[in-house]
mmCIF file of the C-alpha atoms, coordinates in Angstrom:
data_MODEL
# 
_entry.id   MODEL 
# 
loop_
_atom_site.group_PDB 
_atom_site.id 
_atom_site.type_symbol 
_atom_site.label_atom_id 
_atom_site.label_alt_id 
_atom_site.label_comp_id 
_atom_site.label_asym_id 
_atom_site.label_entity_id 
_atom_site.label_seq_id 
_atom_site.pdbx_PDB_ins_code 
_atom_site.Cartn_x 
_atom_site.Cartn_y 
_atom_site.Cartn_z 
_atom_site.occupancy 
_atom_site.B_iso_or_equiv 
_atom_site.pdbx_formal_charge 
_atom_site.auth_seq_id 
_atom_site.auth_comp_id 
_atom_site.auth_asym_id 
_atom_site.auth_atom_id 
_atom_site.pdbx_PDB_model_num 
ATOM 1   C CA . MET A 1 1   ? 0.000   0.000  0.000  1.00 0.00 ? 1   MET A CA 1 
ATOM 2   C CA . GLY A 1 2   ? 1.585   3.249  -1.134 1.00 0.00 ? 2   GLY A CA 1 
ATOM 3   C CA . ARG A 1 3   ? 1.493   6.658  0.443  1.00 0.00 ? 3   ARG A CA 1 
ATOM 4   C CA . LEU A 1 4   ? -1.442  8.859  -0.401 1.00 0.00 ? 4   LEU A CA 1 
ATOM 5   C CA . PHE A 1 5   ? -0.575  12.476 -1.040 1.00 0.00 ? 5   PHE A CA 1 
ATOM 6   C CA . MET A 1 6   ? -2.882  15.472 -0.749 1.00 0.00 ? 6   MET A CA 1 
ATOM 7   C CA . SER A 1 7   ? -3.046  15.933 -4.518 1.00 0.00 ? 7   SER A CA 1 
ATOM 8   C CA . GLU A 1 8   ? -4.258  12.348 -4.904 1.00 0.00 ? 8   GLU A CA 1 
ATOM 9   C CA . VAL A 1 9   ? -6.924  12.912 -2.223 1.00 0.00 ? 9   VAL A CA 1 
ATOM 10  C CA . VAL A 1 10  ? -8.189  15.965 -4.051 1.00 0.00 ? 10  VAL A CA 1 
ATOM 11  C CA . LYS A 1 11  ? -8.273  14.072 -7.369 1.00 0.00 ? 11  LYS A CA 1 
ATOM 12  C CA . SER A 1 12  ? -9.931  10.946 -6.001 1.00 0.00 ? 12  SER A CA 1 
ATOM 13  C CA . GLY A 1 13  ? -12.233 12.634 -3.476 1.00 0.00 ? 13  GLY A CA 1 
ATOM 14  C CA . ARG A 1 14  ? -11.338 10.026 -0.819 1.00 0.00 ? 14  ARG A CA 1 
ATOM 15  C CA . ARG A 1 15  ? -9.959  10.961 2.570  1.00 0.00 ? 15  ARG A CA 1 
ATOM 16  C CA . HIS A 1 16  ? -7.873  8.285  4.268  1.00 0.00 ? 16  HIS A CA 1 
ATOM 17  C CA . GLY A 1 17  ? -6.013  10.267 6.924  1.00 0.00 ? 17  GLY A CA 1 
ATOM 18  C CA . VAL A 1 18  ? -8.978  11.876 8.659  1.00 0.00 ? 18  VAL A CA 1 
ATOM 19  C CA . MET A 1 19  ? -9.269  11.059 12.337 1.00 0.00 ? 19  MET A CA 1 
ATOM 20  C CA . ARG A 1 20  ? -12.702 10.787 13.894 1.00 0.00 ? 20  ARG A CA 1 
ATOM 21  C CA . LEU A 1 21  ? -13.608 10.961 17.577 1.00 0.00 ? 21  LEU A CA 1 
ATOM 22  C CA . VAL A 1 22  ? -14.238 7.205  17.590 1.00 0.00 ? 22  VAL A CA 1 
ATOM 23  C CA . ASP A 1 23  ? -10.677 6.674  16.341 1.00 0.00 ? 23  ASP A CA 1 
ATOM 24  C CA . ALA A 1 24  ? -9.292  8.659  19.279 1.00 0.00 ? 24  ALA A CA 1 
ATOM 25  C CA . THR A 1 25  ? -10.637 6.139  21.802 1.00 0.00 ? 25  THR A CA 1 
ATOM 26  C CA . GLY A 1 26  ? -8.135  3.560  20.583 1.00 0.00 ? 26  GLY A CA 1 
ATOM 27  C CA . TYR A 1 27  ? -5.110  5.601  21.659 1.00 0.00 ? 27  TYR A CA 1 
ATOM 28  C CA . ARG A 1 28  ? -3.514  5.239  25.067 1.00 0.00 ? 28  ARG A CA 1 
ATOM 29  C CA . LEU A 1 29  ? -2.487  8.581  26.483 1.00 0.00 ? 29  LEU A CA 1 
ATOM 30  C CA . PRO A 1 30  ? 0.619   8.926  28.606 1.00 0.00 ? 30  PRO A CA 1 
ATOM 31  C CA . LEU A 1 31  ? 0.026   9.695  32.274 1.00 0.00 ? 31  LEU A CA 1 
ATOM 32  C CA . ALA A 1 32  ? 0.916   13.365 31.742 1.00 0.00 ? 32  ALA A CA 1 
ATOM 33  C CA . GLY A 1 33  ? -1.798  13.564 29.064 1.00 0.00 ? 33  GLY A CA 1 
ATOM 34  C CA . VAL A 1 34  ? -4.376  12.020 31.397 1.00 0.00 ? 34  VAL A CA 1 
ATOM 35  C CA . VAL A 1 35  ? -3.457  14.510 34.134 1.00 0.00 ? 35  VAL A CA 1 
ATOM 36  C CA . SER A 1 36  ? -3.716  17.371 31.652 1.00 0.00 ? 36  SER A CA 1 
ATOM 37  C CA . ILE A 1 37  ? -7.178  16.307 30.489 1.00 0.00 ? 37  ILE A CA 1 
ATOM 38  C CA . LEU A 1 38  ? -8.331  15.795 34.090 1.00 0.00 ? 38  LEU A CA 1 
ATOM 39  C CA . HIS A 1 39  ? -6.996  19.294 34.875 1.00 0.00 ? 39  HIS A CA 1 
ATOM 40  C CA . ARG A 1 40  ? -9.250  20.724 32.173 1.00 0.00 ? 40  ARG A CA 1 
ATOM 41  C CA . ILE A 1 41  ? -12.255 18.640 33.246 1.00 0.00 ? 41  ILE A CA 1 
ATOM 42  C CA . SER A 1 42  ? -11.844 19.611 36.900 1.00 0.00 ? 42  SER A CA 1 
ATOM 43  C CA . GLY A 1 43  ? -11.564 23.277 35.935 1.00 0.00 ? 43  GLY A CA 1 
ATOM 44  C CA . MET A 1 44  ? -14.742 23.113 33.869 1.00 0.00 ? 44  MET A CA 1 
ATOM 45  C CA . LEU A 1 45  ? -16.566 21.255 36.639 1.00 0.00 ? 45  LEU A CA 1 
ATOM 46  C CA . MET A 1 46  ? -15.666 23.912 39.181 1.00 0.00 ? 46  MET A CA 1 
ATOM 47  C CA . PHE A 1 47  ? -16.449 26.750 36.785 1.00 0.00 ? 47  PHE A CA 1 
ATOM 48  C CA . PHE A 1 48  ? -19.904 25.512 35.826 1.00 0.00 ? 48  PHE A CA 1 
ATOM 49  C CA . LEU A 1 49  ? -20.903 24.567 39.381 1.00 0.00 ? 49  LEU A CA 1 
ATOM 50  C CA . LEU A 1 50  ? -19.611 27.790 40.954 1.00 0.00 ? 50  LEU A CA 1 
ATOM 51  C CA . PRO A 1 51  ? -22.953 29.676 40.682 1.00 0.00 ? 51  PRO A CA 1 
ATOM 52  C CA . PHE A 1 52  ? -24.752 26.768 42.362 1.00 0.00 ? 52  PHE A CA 1 
ATOM 53  C CA . ILE A 1 53  ? -22.173 26.562 45.145 1.00 0.00 ? 53  ILE A CA 1 
ATOM 54  C CA . LEU A 1 54  ? -22.299 30.326 45.718 1.00 0.00 ? 54  LEU A CA 1 
ATOM 55  C CA . CYS A 1 55  ? -26.098 30.192 45.880 1.00 0.00 ? 55  CYS A CA 1 
ATOM 56  C CA . LEU A 1 56  ? -25.923 27.472 48.535 1.00 0.00 ? 56  LEU A CA 1 
ATOM 57  C CA . LEU A 1 57  ? -23.316 29.444 50.466 1.00 0.00 ? 57  LEU A CA 1 
ATOM 58  C CA . ASP A 1 58  ? -25.454 32.582 50.337 1.00 0.00 ? 58  ASP A CA 1 
ATOM 59  C CA . LYS A 1 59  ? -28.506 30.687 51.545 1.00 0.00 ? 59  LYS A CA 1 
ATOM 60  C CA . SER A 1 60  ? -26.580 29.066 54.399 1.00 0.00 ? 60  SER A CA 1 
ATOM 61  C CA . LEU A 1 61  ? -25.172 32.409 55.570 1.00 0.00 ? 61  LEU A CA 1 
ATOM 62  C CA . ALA A 1 62  ? -28.408 34.372 55.227 1.00 0.00 ? 62  ALA A CA 1 
ATOM 63  C CA . SER A 1 63  ? -30.197 32.923 58.248 1.00 0.00 ? 63  SER A CA 1 
ATOM 64  C CA . GLU A 1 64  ? -30.187 30.131 60.763 1.00 0.00 ? 64  GLU A CA 1 
ATOM 65  C CA . TYR A 1 65  ? -33.112 28.490 58.956 1.00 0.00 ? 65  TYR A CA 1 
ATOM 66  C CA . GLY A 1 66  ? -31.178 28.620 55.669 1.00 0.00 ? 66  GLY A CA 1 
ATOM 67  C CA . PHE A 1 67  ? -28.173 27.019 57.332 1.00 0.00 ? 67  PHE A CA 1 
ATOM 68  C CA . TYR A 1 68  ? -30.223 24.112 58.655 1.00 0.00 ? 68  TYR A CA 1 
ATOM 69  C CA . ALA A 1 69  ? -31.966 23.709 55.297 1.00 0.00 ? 69  ALA A CA 1 
ATOM 70  C CA . ILE A 1 70  ? -28.610 23.385 53.508 1.00 0.00 ? 70  ILE A CA 1 
ATOM 71  C CA . ARG A 1 71  ? -27.330 21.115 56.271 1.00 0.00 ? 71  ARG A CA 1 
ATOM 72  C CA . SER A 1 72  ? -30.253 18.744 55.804 1.00 0.00 ? 72  SER A CA 1 
ATOM 73  C CA . LEU A 1 73  ? -29.813 18.891 52.020 1.00 0.00 ? 73  LEU A CA 1 
ATOM 74  C CA . THR A 1 74  ? -26.173 17.840 52.283 1.00 0.00 ? 74  THR A CA 1 
ATOM 75  C CA . SER A 1 75  ? -26.755 14.979 54.708 1.00 0.00 ? 75  SER A CA 1 
ATOM 76  C CA . GLY A 1 76  ? -27.644 12.421 52.016 1.00 0.00 ? 76  GLY A CA 1 
ATOM 77  C CA . TRP A 1 77  ? -25.024 10.045 50.639 1.00 0.00 ? 77  TRP A CA 1 
ATOM 78  C CA . PHE A 1 78  ? -25.540 11.076 47.008 1.00 0.00 ? 78  PHE A CA 1 
ATOM 79  C CA . VAL A 1 79  ? -25.005 14.759 47.779 1.00 0.00 ? 79  VAL A CA 1 
ATOM 80  C CA . LYS A 1 80  ? -21.935 13.811 49.774 1.00 0.00 ? 80  LYS A CA 1 
ATOM 81  C CA . LEU A 1 81  ? -20.587 11.994 46.714 1.00 0.00 ? 81  LEU A CA 1 
ATOM 82  C CA . VAL A 1 82  ? -21.172 15.137 44.626 1.00 0.00 ? 82  VAL A CA 1 
ATOM 83  C CA . ILE A 1 83  ? -19.383 17.197 47.282 1.00 0.00 ? 83  ILE A CA 1 
ATOM 84  C CA . LEU A 1 84  ? -16.526 14.686 47.280 1.00 0.00 ? 84  LEU A CA 1 
ATOM 85  C CA . ALA A 1 85  ? -16.279 14.955 43.482 1.00 0.00 ? 85  ALA A CA 1 
ATOM 86  C CA . LEU A 1 86  ? -16.041 18.740 43.802 1.00 0.00 ? 86  LEU A CA 1 
ATOM 87  C CA . VAL A 1 87  ? -13.404 18.386 46.522 1.00 0.00 ? 87  VAL A CA 1 
ATOM 88  C CA . TRP A 1 88  ? -11.383 16.082 44.280 1.00 0.00 ? 88  TRP A CA 1 
ATOM 89  C CA . ALA A 1 89  ? -11.817 18.518 41.360 1.00 0.00 ? 89  ALA A CA 1 
ATOM 90  C CA . TYR A 1 90  ? -10.446 21.353 43.455 1.00 0.00 ? 90  TYR A CA 1 
ATOM 91  C CA . LEU A 1 91  ? -7.542  19.311 44.827 1.00 0.00 ? 91  LEU A CA 1 
ATOM 92  C CA . HIS A 1 92  ? -6.605  17.897 41.430 1.00 0.00 ? 92  HIS A CA 1 
ATOM 93  C CA . HIS A 1 93  ? -6.886  21.276 39.739 1.00 0.00 ? 93  HIS A CA 1 
ATOM 94  C CA . PHE A 1 94  ? -4.711  22.867 42.430 1.00 0.00 ? 94  PHE A CA 1 
ATOM 95  C CA . CYS A 1 95  ? -2.030  20.147 42.319 1.00 0.00 ? 95  CYS A CA 1 
ATOM 96  C CA . ALA A 1 96  ? -1.943  20.048 38.524 1.00 0.00 ? 96  ALA A CA 1 
ATOM 97  C CA . GLY A 1 97  ? -1.815  23.851 38.450 1.00 0.00 ? 97  GLY A CA 1 
ATOM 98  C CA . VAL A 1 98  ? 1.243   23.838 40.721 1.00 0.00 ? 98  VAL A CA 1 
ATOM 99  C CA . ARG A 1 99  ? 2.801   21.220 38.424 1.00 0.00 ? 99  ARG A CA 1 
ATOM 100 C CA . HIS A 1 100 ? 2.120   23.424 35.394 1.00 0.00 ? 100 HIS A CA 1 
ATOM 101 C CA . LEU A 1 101 ? 3.639   26.441 37.157 1.00 0.00 ? 101 LEU A CA 1 
ATOM 102 C CA . PHE A 1 102 ? 6.866   24.499 37.700 1.00 0.00 ? 102 PHE A CA 1 
ATOM 103 C CA . MET A 1 103 ? 6.805   23.400 34.082 1.00 0.00 ? 103 MET A CA 1 
ATOM 104 C CA . ASP A 1 104 ? 6.347   27.044 33.025 1.00 0.00 ? 104 ASP A CA 1 
ATOM 105 C CA . LEU A 1 105 ? 9.575   27.747 34.913 1.00 0.00 ? 105 LEU A CA 1 
ATOM 106 C CA . HIS A 1 106 ? 11.212  24.981 32.824 1.00 0.00 ? 106 HIS A CA 1 
ATOM 107 C CA . TYR A 1 107 ? 11.493  22.454 35.650 1.00 0.00 ? 107 TYR A CA 1 
ATOM 108 C CA . GLY A 1 108 ? 10.523  18.864 35.049 1.00 0.00 ? 108 GLY A CA 1 
ATOM 109 C CA . LEU A 1 109 ? 10.128  19.039 31.294 1.00 0.00 ? 109 LEU A CA 1 
ATOM 110 C CA . ASP A 1 110 ? 11.978  15.832 30.493 1.00 0.00 ? 110 ASP A CA 1 
ATOM 111 C CA . LYS A 1 111 ? 9.923   12.713 29.947 1.00 0.00 ? 111 LYS A CA 1 
ATOM 112 C CA . HIS A 1 112 ? 10.924  10.875 33.119 1.00 0.00 ? 112 HIS A CA 1 
ATOM 113 C CA . THR A 1 113 ? 10.334  13.820 35.467 1.00 0.00 ? 113 THR A CA 1 
ATOM 114 C CA . ALA A 1 114 ? 7.067   14.755 33.748 1.00 0.00 ? 114 ALA A CA 1 
ATOM 115 C CA . ARG A 1 115 ? 5.797   11.206 34.277 1.00 0.00 ? 115 ARG A CA 1 
ATOM 116 C CA . LYS A 1 116 ? 6.813   11.275 37.945 1.00 0.00 ? 116 LYS A CA 1 
ATOM 117 C CA . SER A 1 117 ? 5.199   14.659 38.545 1.00 0.00 ? 117 SER A CA 1 
ATOM 118 C CA . ALA A 1 118 ? 1.985   13.521 36.821 1.00 0.00 ? 118 ALA A CA 1 
ATOM 119 C CA . ALA A 1 119 ? 1.882   10.430 39.032 1.00 0.00 ? 119 ALA A CA 1 
ATOM 120 C CA . SER A 1 120 ? 2.501   12.652 42.055 1.00 0.00 ? 120 SER A CA 1 
ATOM 121 C CA . VAL A 1 121 ? -0.421  14.901 41.125 1.00 0.00 ? 121 VAL A CA 1 
ATOM 122 C CA . LEU A 1 122 ? -2.750  11.909 40.910 1.00 0.00 ? 122 LEU A CA 1 
ATOM 123 C CA . ALA A 1 123 ? -1.421  10.342 44.112 1.00 0.00 ? 123 ALA A CA 1 
ATOM 124 C CA . VAL A 1 124 ? -1.657  13.536 46.170 1.00 0.00 ? 124 VAL A CA 1 
ATOM 125 C CA . SER A 1 125 ? -5.077  14.611 44.904 1.00 0.00 ? 125 SER A CA 1 
ATOM 126 C CA . LEU A 1 126 ? -6.630  11.157 45.263 1.00 0.00 ? 126 LEU A CA 1 
ATOM 127 C CA . THR A 1 127 ? -5.105  10.586 48.719 1.00 0.00 ? 127 THR A CA 1 
ATOM 128 C CA . LEU A 1 128 ? -6.297  13.939 50.039 1.00 0.00 ? 128 LEU A CA 1 
ATOM 129 C CA . ALA A 1 129 ? -9.737  13.419 48.487 1.00 0.00 ? 129 ALA A CA 1 
ATOM 130 C CA . ALA A 1 130 ? -9.942  9.964  50.090 1.00 0.00 ? 130 ALA A CA 1 
ATOM 131 C CA . LEU A 1 131 ? -9.050  11.387 53.506 1.00 0.00 ? 131 LEU A CA 1 
ATOM 132 C CA . ILE A 1 132 ? -11.623 14.146 53.148 1.00 0.00 ? 132 ILE A CA 1 
ATOM 133 C CA . GLY A 1 133 ? -14.151 11.557 51.936 1.00 0.00 ? 133 GLY A CA 1 
ATOM 134 C CA . LEU A 1 134 ? -13.564 9.466  55.038 1.00 0.00 ? 134 LEU A CA 1 
ATOM 135 C CA . LYS A 1 135 ? -14.170 12.539 57.191 1.00 0.00 ? 135 LYS A CA 1 
ATOM 136 C CA . LEU A 1 136 ? -17.213 13.526 55.106 1.00 0.00 ? 136 LEU A CA 1 
ATOM 137 C CA . PHE A 1 137 ? -18.827 10.111 55.533 1.00 0.00 ? 137 PHE A CA 1 
ATOM 138 C CA . GLY A 1 138 ? -18.102 10.052 59.267 1.00 0.00 ? 138 GLY A CA 1 
ATOM 139 C CA . VAL A 1 139 ? -15.425 7.382  59.467 1.00 0.00 ? 139 VAL A CA 1 
ATOM 140 C CA . PHE A 1 140 ? -13.348 9.583  61.772 1.00 0.00 ? 140 PHE A CA 1 
# 
């Protein structure tokens, strides 16, 4: 099978080198790529939920009744899982942001160090989120 050049694609009307979203699922990203994508997802999650969180904060600070209403709302296990997801999003976004700041200063740009720092971001954010989750669900 020979190489297909752009002029041949234009002449034949066929496109062989086009990548679709379905094709992207077959690739395995390096750990640094996974951390980068999770950094973007956690940032979007926090950004889009910020108005909701601020509304809840305002309601809880407005009166004693509002505080107890929010307290009863957040006592269910599903809401606690959502809170834990937001806590993880914040922790991951913070840790990955610190990693990116060091990389902006040209530290840790080689492949080995970048892989270690990406693993560190995941380990720190997941460990802290697990500890906060244990506290949130009343284990200690």
